[in-house]
N, C-alpha and C positions, 0 to 999 in steps of 0.2 A: 571521476566526478561521479561516482553512484551514488544512488538515492538522495542526493543533494538538491536543493534549489539552484536555480542561476545567478550569477552574481549580480544581476540587475535589483535583486529584492534585499542583497546586503545592504543598499543605501539606507533601508528601514532599519536595519538591525545594530545592535552595538555590541560591544567587547561586555561580556558579563563571565565571571568565575563560575564554572560549573560546579556545585554542590557535589563532592566528591563522598564523604561521610556518611556510612548507612545514617547513624544518630541524626545528623544534620538532616537528611532527607526524610526520615521520619516525623522530624520537627517541623517540616515545611508542610507537610500534607495535614498534620495535627492542628498548624495553623490555618491552612485553607479550609478545614472542615470547621473550626471555630468559625471564621469569616462566614461561611456559606451558613452556619447555625443563628450568626447575628444578625444576617441579612433577613432570614425566615422570619425569626422573632420580630423585626421591625415591622415588616409587609405585613405579619400576619396581625399583631397589635392593629395597624391602621386600617385593614379590613373588618377586623370584628369591631373598632369604633364605629365604621360607616355602618354597620348592620349586617355584613357579609361573613358569612361562615367559610372560612379559606380552608381547601383543600389543599393537604402537604405536598402534593407531587406539583401543583401549580406553585407554591410557595418556593420550592426547589429549582424549577426549571424556569429561572427568569435571566434576564439580558444579565443582570449584574451579577448573576452567579457563574454564568456562562465566562463572561468575561473576567473574572477571578479564578475561575480553572485555568482557562487557556492563558492567561498571562504566566501564573505560576508554574504550568507545565512548560511553557516556552524556556522559561528559567533555568527549569531543573534539568529539561534535557532529557536525554536516555531513554530507558522503557517508558516512564510515566509520559515523558511526549510522544512516544511512538504509539502507545495505546489510544492516546487523546486522538491522534492522525486517523487511526484505523477507526475511530468511532465516528470522526467527523466525516470520513470516507463513505464507510459502509451502512452507517445508521444515519447519515445527514436527511435523509427522505421522510426518516421517522420523527425527526424534531421540528418545533416551529422554526421558519424560516430564518428569523432575528437569530435563534440559539445557533443554528447552525452555518450561519455566515460567521460568528463569532468564534465557534469553534475551528471552523474553517480557515482561520489566521495560521492554525497550529501547522499548515502545510506550506507556510511560507515566510514564519515569523522566527524562524530560530535565530538567537544569539549565538555568538562566538566567542572563542576564548582568548582571555588577554594575553599579550606575548609571551609573559613570565610563565604563564600556566601550559603553554604550548610548549616553552624550552625545557620546562619539567619532562612532559611527557616523552619528547623527543629524544633528551638525554636518557630516560628509563629505556627507550627501546634500542637506540642507536650506539650509547656511550657518550661520555664527557665530550668528544673531539668531533661528532658528528657534522657539525658545521663544515668544517675541512674537506669533506667529501662534495661539497658544493659550489658552483661558480656563481650562482643565485638562488636563493630562496624568500619567495614572497611571503611574509609574514601574515598579511591581511589576506585570508581565505577567498577564493573564488566561488565557494559554496557552503553553506553550513545548514544542517539538518537536525535530527533526534539523536544519531548515535555519533555522528564525528561531523568532522568539517576537512575542506580539500584546499591544499595549496599547490601554487605552480611552482617548480624547482628545475634547475638545469644543473646537471652534475657536471665534475670537473672533467669526465670525460666526454662530455657532450651532448647527454640524453635530455630529451625536454619531457618533464614529467608531471603528472597530476599525482598527488601524494594525499592520501586519505590517512586522518589523525583522528583515533577514537578519544572522545570523551574521558577524562579519568574518572574511574568508580563505575561506569557502566554496567560493566559484567556484575559487579559485586550486588548490583541495587536492583538487578532485574526481578528476583523475585518477590521482593518487597516493594517493589514498585507498582507490578501486576496486581498484587493484592490490594495494595491501598487505592488502586483507581477502580478497580472492581468493587472495593466497598463504598465508594463514592457513587459507582453507577446503581449499585443496590438502594443506597439509601434515596437516589432520585426518583426511584420509582420507574425508569426506563424501561425495566426487565422485570417479569413477574416474581415475586420471592419463590413461588415453588418450582420455578425452573432452575435444573441443577447443572452450573456453569463451570463447573469444575472441570471437565474435560477440555472444555474451550480454554481456561485459564492454563492449564499445564500446556494444552499446545501453545499458546502465546509465550509463554516462559520459555519452552524447549526452543521455538523458531527465534526468539530474541537471543538467545544465548548463541546460537547458530551466528545470526547476522552479526553478533560482536565477536564472532572471531574471524579475524580478517584474513588469517592463514588459510581457512576453509572457503573465504570468498574467494581467494587466490585462486584455490584449486577448481573451483569452476569458471572464474574468468578463463582459465588453460583448457577446460574441457569444453566449454562454448565455443572458444576461438579454435580448437581443432574438429568438433563437428560441423562449424560453419565455413571452414576453409573453401568449399566448394561452392559458396554462395556470396558471390561477388556484389550483393545489393547491399550486404550488411559489413560492418565494421567492428571489430572488437579487440580493444586495448591489448597489447602487449605487458604481461606481467614481468616485473623484476622483483625475483625471489630474494636477489640479496640486500634488499632493502626494505623487504616485506616480513612484518613479524605479525604475531596476534593482534597488537595496538595499531599497526601503520600496513597500510599497504599501498605498494609503489606500481604504476604503470604509465604507460604511454600517455601525454596529452595530448588528446585528439580534438581538432577542430570540429564545431557543430552549432546550429542553431536549434532554440526550442523546437521539438515537433510541431508544438501547436500553433507557431507562427505559419504554417503551413495553410491555416485557414485563410490566407488571404493569395494562395498560389493559385497556378492554374489548374482546374478542373483534371485534367489528365495525369498532372504529377499529385495533386490529393489522392486518384483513384488508385494508382500506382503504389504509392508507400504503404496504404491502407490494406490493399491486396498483398503485399508482402509481408505486413506485420501479422495480419489475420493467418497467412499461409504459414509462417513462423509457429504460431500456438497449435496449430494442428500438427506441424513436424513434430514440435517437442513433445505431444501428447502420443501421437501414434506412431513416430519414428524414433525419436531420442528415449522416450518415456522419461524424461527429466524436463521441467519447465522453471524457468524464471518466475515466480508467481506473484511479483508486486507490477502493478499496472500502472504506476506512479508516471505523468506524464515527463517527469524530470529524469527519468530512466531512459529516454529515448531522444537522441539528438539528430538533426538531418545536415546534410553537405551540400548546399545546392549546387557547387560547381562539380561534384563527382555524381551527383543524385543517390549518394549511397544514405543507409540508415546507421548510425551510431547507437549501439547497445551498450549500456552501463551497468552498473549494480547487480551482481549475482549474488549476494548475501541471502535472498530470499529463495534461492533455487531449491528444489525438492525433488527427489526421485520417486517413480511411481511403481508399482508393481506391475507384472504383466496383464495379471487379470482388468486390471481398471482399464486400461485402452480396449480390451475387449468388452467389456461392461459399456463403455460410452460408443464404441462402434455398434453395438447392439441396438441402444436405445437409439442414436442417430438414423438406423436403419429403420425402426420401428416409427420414429417420427416422419422420415419421408414417406412412408406408405400410409401415415395415418391410421395405424393399427393401436387404438387406443388401450386395448387389454394388453399387449404387449408392450406400451410405454408403461402403464401403472406396474406389469410385473418387473421391468427393468429398473424402474424409480425404486420399487421397492427392494429390489437387490444390491442396489448400489447405496440404498438408505436414506432416500430422502426423505421418507415416513416410514413408519413400523406396522405392523400386522395388527396392532390394536387402535390404530390411528383410524379415527370416524371416517364412514364413507364418503362424505360432504368434503371432508378435506383433503381427502385422497382425489376426489373428483376436482379440487381446487387446484392442486399442485399438477395434475395431467392438464386440466386446461391451460395453465402457466406454461408448462413444456409444450404444449402446442403451439400457444401463443410465439413462443421464442424459435418456432420452426418456420415461422413464415417467410420469412428471406430467404431460407434455403428450397424451401418449396416452390419459389416463384423462379421460372426460368429466366437467365440475362442477368444482368446486373440489378441488386438492390440497392434503391436511392435513400439513404440514410439520413437524408434530409427532408425530403417530402413523403413522411409518413406519420402516424401519430402512434407508431408500434410502441417507442420508449415510455410514451404517456400511459398505455394500456397496460404495458406491464408494470409500470411504477405503480398504477392504480390498485392492480392485483394483487401484488406484493404488498402494498401497505394495507389493504384489507385482510390478507392474511397475517400480517403481522401484528394488527391490532387486536386479533381475535386470541384472547390469552390462553383458550383452551387448545390451540394449536401454536406451540413453541416448541422447534424440534431441530436439535442440530445435528448436521448430517456428518459424515465421516470429514475428518480435517483436509484429508487431500482433494476431496471433493469442493469442500469450501473455498480453499485456496484458487482452485482451479476455476471455479465459477467466478472467482473475484477476478481473474486475469481476462476471462471472455468479456465479465461487464466492463472492466475498464476500457479495453478496446473497444466494446461497442459504443460508449461515452465519447471516445475518442473519433471514432469516424462519425458520429453524429456532429461533433464538434468541427470537422474537416467539410461535412456535407459530402462526403464521399459518396461514389457509387461503386458498388464491387459485387463480382459474380462469386457468391458465397458459395454456390453448391458447384461451381467448376472448379473451386477450391477443394472442397470437402472429398468430392467423389473418389478422386484417385486412393483416399484412406480408406473406403468403406467396402 
């Protein structure tokens, strides 16, 4: 069930054939660009007729265009939809609320393959007689998202499985999809034209190629299962290699409810679960030196009967160089000591800014890091509900982000780890948890 939405959302989706040919996908992007251009021309003419001089960025970033993009990416799925999801998650605060809401639908509105297309994919992966291996195979998926959909099945030897099936053509279209979405982003004016996003695009392609390799994901599923064998608070599904290929991933079906349903659970339950999840992040960084970097809530489930947390989707797993843990240990110690000179030096060493970065921009980055350290500097539990830290962090980040003189892309490992921490902060705020963050991190420092 990795990286997919819960089945309750599927009632809003429908079976739609995934465009799998490169030319077909390129044509859809061309049609999308033409539709956006048409909307721009119409709105521009209306504004000029009313005596207003239109700005190109305002004509592009409209609800109608955002809806057109979201609908088309949801139909195309694959890398196109995945990049759209990342934009909605990571840049949502930078967009007008109505646009962020429309793009946010990409996180829950994936369609699924019709039965005929599903059968073609499974026949290619398992052979023409694959159905004989199953006592039951539910053709309607229990979850669907950008790269694949998940089906529940029972084998003739009695295994209860969740089987993740990749949409056809995903791997072949990754590079062109990413390039085409980047072109749309450049046209939109969301990012400055002087910013070199080539390293980010290259990394996005690399990561998406890795996520589209289900054999690789199965490898990390097994590794995390072994690493967490001594952690009874977590459940990692077992992999079945006899049914796993590059396009199909077979694992135990594990019961659980969406992690964010704990928002109505007793305070003690919310506090315990968030402490365990945050503890896992620090363990991944400092002990495993390997992290599942996708904080999507759908990747975490909860078992009310046992109180255990189910971990899903290891496609976005990354291994870190040993020096990275050392750098962040030094940064956290400097933050706890309130040593601004050491913070600045370590942020520079990690790559959050460069030597040539203006002094006031460096100061802004140090200020933001010191803000993020507030929960760790406080003794006892930090109350994620009754504080305005998230708002202050958001305002500081938006102010820095809107300053086009400071657009800097940090190292990719740092970017993805930052995203994981931000996602868990958001989840802790959603659950209104109280967590002793200093107590969790101190053993690693």
